[in-house]
C-alpha positions as CSV (number, residue, x, y, z in Angstrom):
1,M,2.7,-25.0,-25.9
2,N,6.0,-26.9,-26.3
3,I,6.7,-29.5,-23.7
4,S,10.3,-30.4,-22.6
5,E,11.6,-33.9,-21.8
6,S,10.7,-33.2,-18.2
7,G,7.0,-32.9,-19.1
8,L,6.9,-29.3,-18.2
9,P,6.7,-26.2,-20.5
10,Y,10.1,-25.2,-21.8
11,Q,9.8,-21.9,-19.9
12,T,9.8,-23.9,-16.6
13,D,13.1,-25.5,-17.5
14,L,14.4,-22.0,-18.4
15,Y,13.5,-20.7,-14.9
16,K,15.1,-23.8,-13.3
17,N,18.3,-23.2,-15.2
18,I,18.3,-19.5,-14.2
19,V,17.8,-20.4,-10.5
20,I,20.6,-23.0,-10.7
21,Q,22.9,-20.3,-12.2
22,T,21.9,-17.9,-9.4
23,I,22.7,-20.6,-6.8
24,A,26.1,-21.1,-8.4
25,K,26.8,-17.3,-8.2
26,A,25.8,-17.3,-4.5
27,K,28.1,-20.3,-3.7
28,H,30.9,-18.4,-5.5
29,L,30.3,-15.4,-3.3
30,H,30.3,-17.6,-0.3
31,R,33.7,-19.1,-1.2
32,T,35.2,-15.8,-2.1
33,L,33.7,-13.4,0.5
34,G,32.1,-15.5,3.2
35,N,35.0,-15.8,5.6
36,D,36.0,-12.1,5.3
37,L,32.4,-11.0,5.9
38,L,32.1,-13.2,8.9
39,K,35.0,-11.3,10.5
40,D,33.4,-7.9,9.7
41,K,31.7,-6.3,12.8
42,T,29.3,-4.2,10.8
43,F,28.2,-7.2,8.7
44,L,27.8,-9.4,11.9
45,N,25.7,-6.7,13.5
46,L,23.5,-6.5,10.3
47,I,23.1,-10.3,9.8
48,N,22.3,-10.8,13.5
49,K,19.6,-8.1,13.3
50,L,18.2,-9.6,10.2
51,D,18.1,-13.1,11.8
52,Q,16.3,-11.6,14.9
53,S,13.8,-9.8,12.6
54,I,13.1,-13.0,10.6
55,E,12.5,-14.8,13.9
56,A,10.0,-12.1,15.0
57,T,8.1,-12.3,11.7
58,Q,8.0,-16.1,11.9
59,K,6.8,-16.0,15.5
60,E,4.0,-13.6,14.6
61,M,3.0,-15.6,11.5
62,Q,2.8,-18.7,13.7
63,S,0.8,-17.0,16.4
64,I,-1.9,-15.7,14.1
65,G,-2.1,-18.8,12.0
66,V,-0.5,-17.6,8.8
67,I,2.0,-20.5,8.7
68,S,-0.7,-23.2,9.0
69,V,-2.9,-21.5,6.3
70,C,0.1,-21.2,3.9
71,S,1.3,-24.7,4.6
72,E,-2.1,-26.2,4.0
73,C,-2.6,-24.2,0.8
74,S,0.9,-25.1,-0.6
75,I,0.4,-28.8,0.2
76,H,-3.0,-29.0,-1.4
77,G,-2.0,-26.7,-4.3
78,E,-4.8,-24.3,-3.9
79,G,-2.9,-21.0,-4.0
80,T,-0.8,-19.0,-6.4
81,C,2.1,-18.5,-3.9
82,C,5.2,-20.6,-4.2
83,G,4.7,-21.2,-8.0
84,Y,7.7,-22.4,-10.1
85,R,8.6,-18.8,-11.0
86,T,8.8,-17.6,-7.4
87,G,12.4,-18.9,-7.0
88,Y,13.3,-16.8,-10.0
89,K,12.8,-13.8,-7.7
90,C,15.8,-14.8,-5.6
91,D,19.1,-13.1,-6.6
92,S,22.6,-14.3,-5.8
93,I,23.0,-11.9,-2.8
94,L,19.8,-13.2,-1.2
95,L,20.9,-16.8,-1.6
96,F,24.4,-15.8,-0.4
97,I,22.8,-14.4,2.8
98,N,21.0,-17.7,3.3
99,L,24.3,-19.6,3.0
100,L,25.8,-17.2,5.6
101,L,22.8,-17.9,7.8
102,G,23.8,-21.6,7.7
103,R,21.2,-22.8,5.1
104,S,22.2,-25.3,2.6
105,I,20.8,-24.7,-0.9
106,S,20.0,-27.7,-3.0
107,L,20.5,-27.8,-6.8
108,Q,17.4,-30.0,-7.0
109,S,13.8,-28.7,-6.8
110,K,11.4,-30.9,-4.7
111,N,8.5,-30.2,-7.1
112,P,9.0,-28.7,-10.5
113,H,5.6,-27.1,-10.4
114,R,6.4,-25.2,-7.3
115,C,9.0,-22.7,-6.1
116,F,12.5,-24.2,-6.4
117,F,13.0,-23.6,-2.7
118,L,9.7,-25.0,-1.4
119,T,10.1,-28.3,0.5
120,D,7.6,-30.5,2.3
121,K,8.3,-28.5,5.4
122,G,7.9,-25.1,3.8
123,C,10.5,-22.6,2.5
124,S,14.1,-23.8,2.7
125,L,15.3,-20.2,2.8
126,R,15.7,-18.3,6.0
127,A,15.9,-14.9,4.3
128,R,13.2,-14.8,1.7
129,P,12.4,-12.4,-1.2
130,V,10.4,-9.3,-0.2
131,I,7.3,-10.6,-2.1
132,C,7.4,-13.8,0.0
133,V,7.6,-11.9,3.3
134,N,5.1,-9.2,2.4
135,F,2.4,-10.9,0.3
136,I,-1.0,-11.4,1.9
137,C,-3.4,-13.4,-0.3
138,S,-7.2,-13.0,-0.2
139,R,-7.5,-16.1,1.9
140,L,-5.4,-14.6,4.6
141,R,-7.1,-11.2,4.3
142,N,-10.4,-13.0,4.8
143,N,-9.2,-15.0,7.8
144,L,-7.3,-12.4,9.8
145,S,-8.5,-9.2,11.4
146,H,-7.3,-5.8,10.1
147,K,-5.4,-5.3,13.3
148,Q,-3.6,-8.6,12.9
149,L,-2.7,-7.8,9.3
150,V,-1.4,-4.4,10.2
151,H,0.7,-5.7,13.1
152,L,2.1,-8.5,11.0
153,Q,3.1,-6.0,8.2
154,E,4.8,-3.8,10.8
155,I,6.9,-6.7,12.0
156,A,7.6,-7.9,8.5
157,G,8.6,-4.4,7.5
158,V,11.5,-4.5,10.0
159,E,12.6,-7.8,8.4
160,I,12.4,-6.2,4.9
161,E,14.3,-3.1,6.0
162,M,17.1,-5.3,7.6
163,L,17.3,-7.5,4.5
164,F,17.7,-4.4,2.3
165,A,20.4,-2.9,4.6
166,L,22.3,-6.2,4.6
167,E,22.0,-6.6,0.9
168,E,23.3,-3.0,0.3
169,Y,26.2,-3.6,2.7
170,I,27.2,-6.8,0.9
171,K,27.0,-5.1,-2.5
172,K,29.2,-2.2,-1.3
173,Y,31.6,-4.6,0.4
174,S,31.9,-6.8,-2.7
175,S,32.4,-3.9,-5.0
176,S,35.4,-2.7,-2.9
177,S,36.8,-6.2,-2.5
178,A,39.6,-7.5,-4.7
179,N,38.0,-11.0,-4.4
180,L,35.5,-10.5,-7.2
């Protein structure tokens, strides 16, 4: 395996560069469409519903212990989640949504062996890729009851549906905009 100057496989640097390019595209969307979208009533309704559904998912994850299990696993490096390729799953629309939700997006990864967006306090993204919202590892499946898992997935499903609706609205809006 070829190793880059950073001490990581070249493929890791490739993923990092792709993520940085995706962030740049999201910031361009924010500059060109952000103010107009923030005046659009349909958009505001969708982003508020998404934010509420994210909050509901986070609340449920906290109450059944998912957040503590995931945090411990990510800190101690036991799991496969939040690997360096995970950030590659974020597209510019998803990152644009995070900017519109008030998140700042750094061009520096905290740990080159982990997801670009993983910090010491967890994920820096408010709106996350579907895989990050929906994935249930074997450790969680073994620690949670079937009823808890089903309930969590029902709540997370609403978040995923709202994210999809908002992403589709932004795509339609941006394709009809003269700003792009």
